C-alpha positions as a Markdown table, in Angstrom:
| # | Residue | x | y | z |
|---|---|---|---|---|
| 1 | Met | 0.0 | 0.0 | 0.0 |
| 2 | Lys | 1.3 | 3.5 | -0.9 |
| 3 | Phe | 2.1 | 5.8 | 2.0 |
| 4 | Lys | -0.2 | 8.6 | 0.7 |
| 5 | Val | -3.1 | 6.2 | 0.5 |
| 6 | Leu | -2.4 | 4.9 | 4.0 |
| 7 | Arg | -2.2 | 8.5 | 5.3 |
| 8 | Gly | -5.5 | 9.3 | 3.7 |
| 9 | Phe | -7.2 | 6.3 | 5.4 |
| 10 | Phe | -5.6 | 7.2 | 8.7 |
| 11 | Arg | -6.8 | 10.8 | 8.5 |
| 12 | Lys | -10.3 | 9.6 | 7.5 |
| 13 | Glu | -10.6 | 7.2 | 10.4 |
| 14 | Met | -9.3 | 9.6 | 13.0 |
| 15 | Val | -11.8 | 12.3 | 11.8 |
| 16 | Ala | -14.7 | 9.7 | 12.0 |
| 17 | Leu | -13.6 | 8.8 | 15.5 |
| 18 | Leu | -13.4 | 12.3 | 16.7 |
| 19 | Arg | -16.9 | 13.0 | 15.4 |
| 20 | Asp | -18.4 | 10.1 | 17.4 |
| 21 | Pro | -18.4 | 11.1 | 21.1 |
| 22 | Val | -19.8 | 7.8 | 22.3 |
| 23 | Leu | -17.0 | 5.9 | 20.7 |
| 24 | Met | -14.4 | 8.3 | 22.0 |
| 25 | Val | -15.7 | 7.9 | 25.6 |
| 26 | Ala | -15.8 | 4.1 | 25.2 |
| 27 | Ile | -12.2 | 3.9 | 23.9 |
| 28 | Leu | -10.4 | 6.6 | 25.8 |
| 29 | Ile | -12.1 | 7.2 | 29.1 |
| 30 | Met | -14.0 | 4.1 | 30.1 |
| 31 | Pro | -11.0 | 1.8 | 30.2 |
| 32 | Val | -9.3 | 4.1 | 32.8 |
| 33 | Val | -12.6 | 4.3 | 34.8 |
| 34 | Gln | -12.9 | 0.5 | 34.7 |
| 35 | Met | -9.3 | 0.0 | 35.8 |
| 36 | Ile | -9.7 | 2.3 | 38.8 |
| 37 | Leu | -13.0 | 0.8 | 39.9 |
| 38 | Leu | -12.2 | -2.9 | 39.3 |
| 39 | Ser | -8.7 | -2.7 | 40.8 |
| 40 | Gly | -10.5 | -2.0 | 44.1 |
| 41 | Ala | -13.4 | -4.4 | 43.5 |
| 42 | Ile | -11.8 | -7.6 | 42.3 |
| 43 | Thr | -10.3 | -9.5 | 45.2 |
| 44 | Phe | -10.7 | -13.1 | 46.2 |
| 45 | Gln | -9.7 | -12.5 | 49.9 |
| 46 | Ala | -13.0 | -12.9 | 51.9 |
| 47 | Thr | -13.5 | -10.1 | 54.4 |
| 48 | Asn | -16.4 | -8.6 | 56.4 |
| 49 | Leu | -17.7 | -12.1 | 57.2 |
| 50 | Arg | -20.5 | -11.9 | 59.7 |
| 51 | Leu | -19.6 | -13.9 | 62.8 |
| 52 | Ile | -21.4 | -15.1 | 65.9 |
| 53 | Met | -20.2 | -17.2 | 68.8 |
| 54 | Arg | -22.1 | -19.3 | 71.3 |
| 55 | Asn | -20.0 | -20.1 | 74.4 |
| 56 | Ala | -20.4 | -20.7 | 78.2 |
| 57 | Pro | -20.7 | -17.7 | 80.5 |
| 58 | Asn | -17.4 | -16.3 | 81.7 |
| 59 | Asp | -15.5 | -18.4 | 79.2 |
| 60 | Val | -12.5 | -16.0 | 79.0 |
| 61 | Val | -10.6 | -18.0 | 76.4 |
| 62 | Ala | -13.6 | -18.2 | 74.0 |
| 63 | Glu | -14.1 | -14.4 | 74.3 |
| 64 | Arg | -10.5 | -13.9 | 73.4 |
| 65 | Ile | -10.9 | -16.1 | 70.4 |
| 66 | Tyr | -13.9 | -14.0 | 69.4 |
| 67 | Asp | -11.9 | -10.7 | 69.9 |
| 68 | His | -9.0 | -12.0 | 67.8 |
| 69 | Ala | -11.4 | -13.1 | 65.0 |
| 70 | Ile | -13.0 | -9.6 | 64.9 |
| 71 | Gly | -9.6 | -7.9 | 65.2 |
| 72 | Ser | -8.2 | -9.9 | 62.3 |
| 73 | Gly | -10.1 | -7.8 | 59.8 |
| 74 | Phe | -11.7 | -10.9 | 58.2 |
| 75 | Phe | -14.8 | -11.0 | 60.4 |
| 76 | Val | -17.3 | -8.6 | 61.7 |
| 77 | Asp | -19.9 | -8.9 | 64.5 |
| 78 | Ala | -23.2 | -10.2 | 63.1 |
| 79 | Ala | -25.0 | -8.1 | 65.7 |
| 80 | Ile | -27.9 | -10.5 | 66.4 |
| 81 | Asp | -29.8 | -11.5 | 69.6 |
| 82 | Glu | -27.7 | -13.6 | 71.9 |
| 83 | Asn | -30.6 | -15.9 | 72.6 |
| 84 | Arg | -31.0 | -16.8 | 68.9 |
| 85 | Asp | -29.9 | -20.3 | 67.9 |
| 86 | Ala | -26.6 | -20.3 | 66.0 |
| 87 | Ala | -27.8 | -22.7 | 63.3 |
| 88 | Asp | -30.9 | -20.7 | 62.8 |
| 89 | Ala | -28.9 | -17.5 | 62.5 |
| 90 | Val | -26.8 | -19.0 | 59.7 |
| 91 | Arg | -29.8 | -20.6 | 57.9 |
| 92 | Gly | -31.7 | -17.3 | 58.1 |
| 93 | Gly | -28.9 | -15.3 | 56.5 |
| 94 | Ala | -28.2 | -13.2 | 59.6 |
| 95 | Ala | -24.6 | -14.6 | 59.9 |
| 96 | Asp | -22.1 | -16.1 | 57.5 |
| 97 | Val | -20.5 | -18.4 | 60.2 |
| 98 | Ala | -21.2 | -19.4 | 63.8 |
| 99 | Ile | -18.8 | -20.8 | 66.3 |
| 100 | Val | -20.2 | -23.1 | 69.0 |
| 101 | Met | -17.9 | -23.7 | 71.9 |
| 102 | Pro | -18.2 | -26.6 | 74.5 |
| 103 | Ser | -21.0 | -25.9 | 76.9 |
| 104 | Asp | -18.8 | -25.9 | 80.0 |
| 105 | Gly | -15.9 | -23.8 | 78.5 |
| 106 | Ile | -13.1 | -24.6 | 76.0 |
| 107 | Gly | -10.5 | -24.6 | 78.8 |
| 108 | Arg | -12.2 | -27.4 | 80.8 |
| 109 | Ala | -12.9 | -29.4 | 77.7 |
| 110 | Leu | -9.2 | -29.3 | 76.8 |
| 111 | Val | -8.2 | -30.5 | 80.2 |
| 112 | Arg | -10.6 | -33.4 | 79.9 |
| 113 | Gly | -9.2 | -34.2 | 76.4 |
| 114 | Asp | -12.6 | -34.1 | 74.6 |
| 115 | Ala | -12.6 | -30.5 | 73.3 |
| 116 | Glu | -14.7 | -30.1 | 70.2 |
| 117 | Ile | -15.5 | -26.8 | 68.4 |
| 118 | Gln | -18.4 | -26.7 | 66.0 |
| 119 | Ile | -18.2 | -24.3 | 63.1 |
| 120 | Leu | -21.4 | -23.7 | 61.1 |
| 121 | Ile | -20.7 | -22.1 | 57.6 |
| 122 | Asp | -23.1 | -20.7 | 55.1 |
| 123 | Ala | -21.7 | -22.0 | 51.8 |
| 124 | Val | -24.2 | -20.3 | 49.5 |
| 125 | Asn | -21.3 | -18.1 | 48.5 |
| 126 | Ile | -18.6 | -20.7 | 47.9 |
| 127 | Leu | -15.8 | -18.1 | 47.8 |
| 128 | Lys | -16.5 | -17.2 | 51.4 |
| 129 | Ala | -16.9 | -20.8 | 52.5 |
| 130 | His | -13.5 | -21.8 | 51.3 |
| 131 | Ser | -11.9 | -19.1 | 53.4 |
| 132 | Ile | -13.9 | -19.2 | 56.6 |
| 133 | Asp | -12.9 | -22.6 | 57.9 |
| 134 | Ala | -9.2 | -21.9 | 57.3 |
| 135 | Tyr | -9.3 | -18.5 | 58.9 |
| 136 | Leu | -11.0 | -19.8 | 62.1 |
| 137 | Arg | -8.8 | -22.8 | 62.5 |
| 138 | Ala | -5.7 | -20.6 | 62.3 |
| 139 | Ile | -7.2 | -18.0 | 64.7 |
| 140 | Ile | -8.4 | -20.4 | 67.3 |
| 141 | Gly | -5.2 | -22.5 | 67.2 |
| 142 | Gly | -3.1 | -19.3 | 67.6 |
| 143 | Val | -5.1 | -18.0 | 70.5 |
| 144 | Leu | -5.0 | -21.3 | 72.4 |
| 145 | Leu | -1.2 | -21.5 | 71.9 |
| 146 | Asp | -0.8 | -18.0 | 73.1 |
| 147 | Glu | -2.9 | -18.7 | 76.2 |
| 148 | Asn | -0.9 | -21.8 | 76.9 |
| 149 | Gln | -4.1 | -23.8 | 76.7 |
| 150 | Met | -2.7 | -26.3 | 74.3 |
| 151 | Asn | 0.4 | -27.5 | 72.6 |
| 152 | Val | 0.8 | -28.6 | 69.0 |
| 153 | Asn | -0.5 | -32.1 | 69.7 |
| 154 | Ala | -3.4 | -31.0 | 72.0 |
| 155 | Pro | -6.6 | -33.0 | 71.7 |
| 156 | Ile | -8.9 | -30.5 | 70.0 |
| 157 | Arg | -11.3 | -31.4 | 67.2 |
| 158 | Phe | -13.0 | -29.0 | 64.8 |
| 159 | His | -16.4 | -30.1 | 63.6 |
| 160 | Ser | -17.3 | -28.0 | 60.5 |
| 161 | Arg | -20.8 | -28.1 | 59.1 |
| 162 | Ile | -21.1 | -26.7 | 55.6 |
| 163 | Leu | -24.7 | -25.6 | 55.1 |
| 164 | Phe | -26.6 | -25.4 | 51.7 |
| 165 | Asn | -23.6 | -26.7 | 49.7 |
| 166 | Pro | -21.9 | -29.5 | 51.7 |
| 167 | Gln | -19.6 | -30.6 | 48.8 |
| 168 | Leu | -18.5 | -27.0 | 48.2 |
| 169 | Asn | -19.5 | -27.6 | 44.5 |
| 170 | Thr | -18.5 | -24.6 | 42.4 |
| 171 | Lys | -21.3 | -25.3 | 40.0 |
| 172 | Phe | -23.9 | -24.7 | 42.8 |
| 173 | Phe | -22.4 | -21.1 | 43.1 |
| 174 | Met | -21.9 | -20.4 | 39.4 |
| 175 | Val | -25.3 | -21.6 | 37.9 |
| 176 | Pro | -27.5 | -19.2 | 40.0 |
| 177 | Ser | -25.0 | -16.4 | 39.2 |
| 178 | Met | -25.2 | -17.1 | 35.5 |
| 179 | Val | -29.0 | -17.1 | 35.7 |
| 180 | Ala | -28.9 | -13.5 | 37.0 |
| 181 | Ile | -26.1 | -12.4 | 34.6 |
| 182 | Leu | -27.6 | -13.9 | 31.4 |
| 183 | Val | -31.1 | -12.5 | 32.1 |
| 184 | Phe | -29.5 | -9.1 | 32.6 |
| 185 | Leu | -27.5 | -9.3 | 29.4 |
| 186 | Ala | -30.5 | -10.6 | 27.4 |
| 187 | Leu | -32.6 | -7.6 | 28.5 |
| 188 | Leu | -29.9 | -5.1 | 27.7 |
| 189 | Ile | -28.9 | -6.5 | 24.4 |
| 190 | Leu | -32.4 | -7.1 | 23.0 |
| 191 | Ile | -33.9 | -3.9 | 24.1 |
| 192 | Ser | -31.1 | -1.4 | 23.5 |
| 193 | Val | -30.1 | -2.9 | 20.1 |
| 194 | Ser | -33.7 | -3.1 | 19.0 |
| 195 | Ile | -34.3 | 0.6 | 19.6 |
| 196 | Ala | -30.9 | 1.5 | 18.1 |
| 197 | Lys | -31.7 | -0.5 | 15.0 |
| 198 | Glu | -35.0 | 1.4 | 14.5 |
| 199 | Lys | -33.0 | 4.7 | 14.7 |
| 200 | Glu | -30.2 | 3.4 | 12.3 |
| 201 | Thr | -32.7 | 2.1 | 9.7 |
| 202 | Gly | -34.9 | 5.2 | 9.9 |
| 203 | Thr | -38.0 | 3.2 | 10.9 |
| 204 | Met | -38.1 | 5.1 | 14.3 |
| 205 | Glu | -39.4 | 8.1 | 12.3 |
| 206 | Thr | -42.3 | 6.1 | 11.1 |
| 207 | Leu | -43.1 | 5.0 | 14.6 |
| 208 | Leu | -42.9 | 8.5 | 16.0 |
| 209 | Ser | -45.2 | 9.8 | 13.3 |
| 210 | Ala | -47.8 | 7.1 | 14.0 |
| 211 | Pro | -50.8 | 8.0 | 16.2 |
| 212 | Ile | -49.3 | 6.3 | 19.3 |
| 213 | Ser | -47.5 | 7.7 | 22.4 |
| 214 | Lys | -43.9 | 7.2 | 23.3 |
| 215 | Tyr | -45.2 | 4.9 | 26.1 |
| 216 | Asp | -46.7 | 2.6 | 23.5 |
| 217 | Ile | -43.4 | 2.5 | 21.6 |
| 218 | Ile | -41.4 | 1.8 | 24.8 |
| 219 | Met | -43.8 | -1.0 | 26.0 |
| 220 | Gly | -43.8 | -2.4 | 22.5 |
| 221 | Lys | -40.1 | -2.7 | 22.6 |
| 222 | Val | -39.9 | -4.0 | 26.2 |
| 223 | Val | -42.6 | -6.6 | 26.6 |
| 224 | Pro | -41.7 | -9.0 | 23.8 |
| 225 | Tyr | -38.1 | -9.2 | 25.0 |
| 226 | Leu | -39.2 | -9.5 | 28.6 |
| 227 | Val | -40.9 | -12.7 | 27.6 |
| 228 | Val | -37.8 | -13.9 | 25.7 |
| 229 | Ser | -35.6 | -13.2 | 28.7 |
| 230 | Gly | -38.0 | -15.2 | 30.9 |
| 231 | Val | -37.6 | -18.2 | 28.5 |
| 232 | Val | -33.8 | -17.8 | 28.7 |
| 233 | Met | -34.0 | -17.8 | 32.5 |
| 234 | Met | -36.0 | -21.0 | 32.5 |
| 235 | Leu | -33.7 | -22.7 | 30.1 |
| 236 | Ile | -30.7 | -21.9 | 32.2 |
| 237 | Val | -32.4 | -23.2 | 35.4 |
| 238 | Phe | -33.4 | -26.5 | 33.7 |
| 239 | Ala | -30.0 | -26.9 | 32.2 |
| 240 | Gly | -28.3 | -26.4 | 35.5 |
| 241 | Ala | -30.6 | -28.9 | 37.2 |
| 242 | Leu | -30.2 | -31.6 | 34.5 |
| 243 | Leu | -26.5 | -31.2 | 33.7 |
| 244 | Phe | -25.0 | -30.2 | 37.1 |
| 245 | Arg | -27.6 | -31.4 | 39.6 |
| 246 | Val | -28.0 | -27.9 | 41.0 |
| 247 | Pro | -30.9 | -28.0 | 43.6 |
| 248 | Phe | -33.9 | -25.8 | 43.7 |
| 249 | Val | -35.2 | -25.8 | 47.2 |
| 250 | Gly | -37.0 | -22.4 | 47.4 |
| 251 | Ser | -40.3 | -21.1 | 46.3 |
| 252 | Gly | -41.1 | -21.1 | 42.6 |
| 253 | Met | -43.5 | -18.2 | 43.1 |
| 254 | Met | -40.7 | -16.2 | 44.8 |
| 255 | Phe | -38.4 | -17.1 | 42.0 |
| 256 | Leu | -40.8 | -15.8 | 39.3 |
| 257 | Leu | -41.6 | -12.7 | 41.3 |
| 258 | Ser | -37.9 | -12.0 | 41.6 |
| 259 | Phe | -37.5 | -12.1 | 37.8 |
| 260 | Leu | -40.5 | -9.9 | 37.1 |
| 261 | Ile | -39.3 | -7.3 | 39.7 |
| 262 | Phe | -35.8 | -7.3 | 38.3 |
| 263 | Cys | -37.2 | -6.7 | 34.8 |
| 264 | Val | -38.3 | -3.2 | 36.1 |
| 265 | Pro | -34.7 | -1.8 | 36.5 |
| 266 | Gly | -33.3 | -4.3 | 33.9 |
| 267 | Cys | -35.6 | -3.0 | 31.1 |
| 268 | Gly | -35.2 | 0.5 | 32.2 |
| 269 | Ile | -31.4 | 0.3 | 31.8 |
| 270 | Gly | -31.9 | -1.0 | 28.3 |
| 271 | Val | -34.2 | 1.8 | 27.3 |
| 272 | Trp | -32.0 | 4.4 | 29.1 |
| 273 | Leu | -28.9 | 3.2 | 27.3 |
| 274 | Ala | -30.7 | 3.3 | 23.9 |
| 275 | Thr | -31.4 | 7.0 | 24.4 |
| 276 | Tyr | -27.7 | 7.7 | 24.2 |
| 277 | Thr | -27.1 | 5.7 | 21.0 |
| 278 | His | -28.0 | 6.1 | 17.3 |
| 279 | Thr | -26.5 | 3.0 | 15.8 |
| 280 | Gln | -26.3 | -0.6 | 16.7 |
| 281 | Gln | -22.5 | -0.3 | 17.0 |
| 282 | Gln | -22.9 | 2.4 | 19.6 |
| 283 | Ala | -25.4 | 0.3 | 21.4 |
| 284 | Met | -23.0 | -2.7 | 21.6 |
| 285 | Leu | -20.2 | -0.5 | 22.9 |
| 286 | Gly | -22.5 | 1.0 | 25.5 |
| 287 | Leu | -23.6 | -2.6 | 26.4 |
| 288 | Ile | -20.0 | -3.7 | 27.0 |
| 289 | Ile | -19.3 | -0.8 | 29.3 |
| 290 | Val | -22.5 | -1.0 | 31.3 |
| 291 | Ala | -22.8 | -4.7 | 31.5 |
| 292 | Phe | -19.1 | -5.2 | 32.5 |
| 293 | Leu | -19.3 | -2.6 | 35.3 |
| 294 | Ala | -22.7 | -3.9 | 36.6 |
| 295 | Leu | -21.4 | -7.5 | 36.6 |
| 296 | Met | -18.1 | -6.8 | 38.4 |
| 297 | Leu | -19.9 | -4.6 | 41.0 |
| 298 | Ser | -22.8 | -6.9 | 41.6 |
| 299 | Gly | -21.4 | -9.6 | 43.9 |
| 300 | Ala | -22.6 | -12.3 | 41.4 |
| 301 | Ile | -18.9 | -13.4 | 40.9 |
| 302 | Ile | -16.8 | -11.3 | 43.3 |
| 303 | Ser | -18.3 | -10.9 | 46.8 |
| 304 | Ala | -19.4 | -7.3 | 47.3 |
| 305 | Glu | -18.5 | -7.5 | 51.0 |
| 306 | Asn | -14.8 | -7.6 | 50.0 |
| 307 | Met | -14.9 | -4.3 | 48.2 |
| 308 | Pro | -14.0 | -0.9 | 49.6 |
| 309 | Ile | -16.9 | 1.0 | 51.2 |
| 310 | Val | -17.5 | 3.3 | 48.2 |
| 311 | Leu | -17.8 | 0.3 | 45.8 |
| 312 | Arg | -20.0 | -1.5 | 48.3 |
| 313 | Val | -22.5 | 1.4 | 48.2 |
| 314 | Ile | -22.5 | 1.3 | 44.4 |
| 315 | Ser | -23.1 | -2.5 | 44.6 |
| 316 | Tyr | -26.0 | -2.0 | 46.9 |
| 317 | Ile | -27.6 | 0.5 | 44.4 |
| 318 | Asn | -26.9 | -2.0 | 41.5 |
| 319 | Pro | -30.2 | -3.9 | 40.9 |
| 320 | Leu | -28.2 | -6.9 | 39.6 |
| 321 | Ser | -26.7 | -7.4 | 43.1 |
| 322 | His | -30.1 | -7.9 | 44.6 |
| 323 | Tyr | -31.3 | -10.2 | 41.9 |
| 324 | Ala | -28.2 | -12.3 | 42.1 |
| 325 | Tyr | -28.6 | -12.6 | 45.9 |
| 326 | Leu | -32.2 | -13.6 | 45.5 |
| 327 | Val | -31.6 | -16.2 | 42.7 |
| 328 | Arg | -28.8 | -17.8 | 44.6 |
| 329 | Asn | -30.6 | -17.9 | 47.9 |
| 330 | Ile | -33.9 | -19.1 | 46.4 |
| 331 | Met | -32.2 | -22.0 | 44.5 |
| 332 | Leu | -29.9 | -23.2 | 47.3 |
| 333 | Lys | -31.4 | -22.0 | 50.5 |
| 334 | Gly | -35.1 | -21.2 | 50.4 |
| 335 | Pro | -35.2 | -17.8 | 52.2 |
| 336 | Asp | -38.2 | -16.3 | 53.9 |
| 337 | Trp | -40.4 | -13.5 | 52.5 |
| 338 | Ile | -38.7 | -10.9 | 54.6 |
| 339 | Tyr | -35.5 | -11.5 | 52.8 |
| 340 | Phe | -37.3 | -11.3 | 49.5 |
| 341 | Val | -39.1 | -8.1 | 50.3 |
| 342 | Arg | -35.8 | -6.4 | 51.3 |
| 343 | His | -34.1 | -7.1 | 48.0 |
| 344 | Ala | -37.2 | -6.7 | 45.9 |
| 345 | Gly | -37.8 | -3.3 | 47.4 |
| 346 | Ala | -34.3 | -2.2 | 46.6 |
| 347 | Met | -34.8 | -3.4 | 42.9 |
| 348 | Leu | -38.1 | -1.5 | 42.6 |
| 349 | Ala | -36.6 | 1.7 | 44.1 |
| 350 | Ser | -33.7 | 1.7 | 41.7 |
| 351 | Gly | -36.0 | 0.7 | 38.8 |
| 352 | Cys | -38.4 | 3.7 | 39.5 |
| 353 | Val | -35.5 | 6.1 | 39.3 |
| 354 | Ile | -34.0 | 4.6 | 36.2 |
| 355 | Trp | -37.4 | 4.6 | 34.4 |
| 356 | Val | -38.0 | 8.3 | 35.2 |
| 357 | Ile | -34.7 | 9.2 | 33.7 |
| 358 | Ala | -35.2 | 6.9 | 30.7 |
| 359 | Ile | -38.7 | 8.2 | 29.8 |
| 360 | Arg | -37.5 | 11.8 | 30.1 |
| 361 | Arg | -34.7 | 11.2 | 27.8 |
| 362 | Phe | -36.7 | 9.3 | 25.2 |
| 363 | Lys | -37.4 | 11.8 | 22.5 |
| 364 | Thr | -40.5 | 11.9 | 20.4 |
| 365 | Thr | -38.8 | 13.9 | 17.7 |
| 366 | Leu | -35.8 | 13.1 | 15.6 |
């Protein structure tokens, strides 16, 4: 190729790039933003694990174990009623882990030679479960050695009960996460690209000139793909159950309601994104940016509790976070309706805000 021809093409492409602000933002600015956010968000070290302990009154050694666990930075106080049963607290989602000490004190049990410490672990999030047992064994052993309560060969037994995923099967964690992620992607891709295609081909002008309101146009673009996304969700659930034996122990009604409520913010984000794009190429670039950030800050793959406080706040606002928590807990755990209402309310609140912005930005003129 001749240098003059190459220079002409280079100048042409640079001019086209500079004239497309959406593409410029996607290429030059968003990678820096993603690097800054995700460098703080992506960590596989489990922290902020909610811990409770049940021990005998005046068991000084047990209290020191608890203090060391909280002071380690890995655990936080679950802050629940002291009279609540430990297993019930873990099953109900109030705590990630519970330590149950011998009823007459760990010191006396060590003297008798029958010391047994029970550790109850919520394994709905497998990344947490892998870390909790190792953290606690190291902390407890270290405290007992420091207190001269045991030597290396002391007769102490740890009895760990892994709840909701006893085999620590990674597929039990990933399949529910993929349900939430793929439903979100289906909504965004189908809705935003469909609206962008209407703009790119010029048929949006025909729709806007027809005797229908913009609400009719939006609903006409949303409802069909909502149904398609529902089919996608059911296919993933059935495939997970048949191929990987992922259990479904919760309420089917709660599961369906979770999907319908998530569609409020999910569809709103798709429409909102479409208001910033005029071509399918722009829509796909916007999808990559929005979907990637929403996924990484959702807790569907990386635990949100491990993130810095600012990113944890963003994660709590992110509707995908709440949907991922609901799907995972409904499939593996069977939560109560109070848990459902808390996350469903957060999704509806964010959805209402998103829809107000999306509708205001949706122009009825070209």
